[in-house]
C-alpha positions in Angstrom: -1.2 -43.4 3.1 -2.5 -41.8 6.4 -0.5 -42.1 9.5 -2.0 -43.0 12.8 -1.4 -40.7 15.5 -0.3 -42.0 19.0 -3.1 -42.0 21.4 -3.0 -39.6 24.4 -4.0 -40.7 27.7 -7.0 -38.3 27.8 -8.3 -39.6 24.3 -10.6 -42.5 24.7 -9.5 -45.8 22.9 -11.0 -46.6 19.5 -14.4 -48.5 19.7 -12.8 -51.8 18.0 -10.1 -51.7 20.7 -12.5 -50.9 23.5 -15.3 -53.3 22.7 -15.7 -56.6 24.2 -18.0 -59.0 22.3 -20.1 -61.7 24.0 -20.1 -62.8 27.7 -17.1 -65.0 27.1 -14.7 -62.1 26.1 -16.3 -60.3 29.2 -15.7 -62.9 31.4 -12.2 -63.3 30.3 -11.6 -59.5 30.8 -12.9 -59.5 34.4 -12.3 -62.8 35.7 -9.5 -64.2 33.4 -11.6 -67.2 32.5 -14.1 -67.7 29.8 -16.0 -70.3 31.9 -17.1 -67.6 34.1 -19.5 -66.2 31.4 -22.6 -67.1 33.6 -21.2 -64.7 36.3 -21.3 -62.0 33.5 -25.0 -62.7 33.1 -25.8 -62.8 36.8 -23.8 -59.3 37.5 -25.7 -57.6 34.5 -28.9 -58.5 36.0 -28.2 -58.0 40.0 -25.5 -55.6 39.9 -25.9 -53.3 37.1 -22.7 -54.4 35.3 -22.5 -51.9 32.5 -23.2 -54.1 29.5 -25.3 -53.7 26.2 -26.7 -55.6 23.6 -25.9 -55.5 19.9 -28.6 -57.6 18.5 -28.7 -60.6 20.6 -24.8 -60.5 21.6 -24.0 -58.9 25.1 -21.1 -56.4 24.9 -19.2 -54.3 26.9 -16.5 -51.5 26.7 -13.3 -52.2 28.6 -12.9 -48.7 29.5 -16.5 -48.5 31.1 -15.9 -51.8 32.9 -12.6 -50.6 34.4 -14.5 -47.4 35.6 -17.1 -49.5 37.0 -14.9 -51.7 38.8 -13.0 -48.8 40.4 -16.4 -47.3 41.5 -17.1 -50.7 43.0 -13.8 -50.6 45.0 -14.4 -47.1 46.2 -17.9 -48.3 47.8 -16.3 -50.9 50.0 -16.1 -49.5 53.5 -13.0 -50.8 55.5 -13.7 -51.5 59.1 -12.8 -48.7 61.6 -9.8 -49.4 63.8 -10.7 -50.6 67.2 -9.9 -48.1 70.2 -7.9 -49.5 73.0 
């Protein structure tokens, strides 16, 4: 019997654990609500949400989505403080 090695922080998660299958799963991961599946299609079309298709099923990796979200947060410019 093979023992599973514990994953290190710099090791990417296994594909099955990292893969989100379908717009419902992606919506639940991003928005916490499967009912937001249409937003997933919208974001994939207009905002370059990093998704791909396996056959006809829309898929995404959790790790890639988290990196994309972090990049989006970094693009937000905070209003500069007013000088008095």
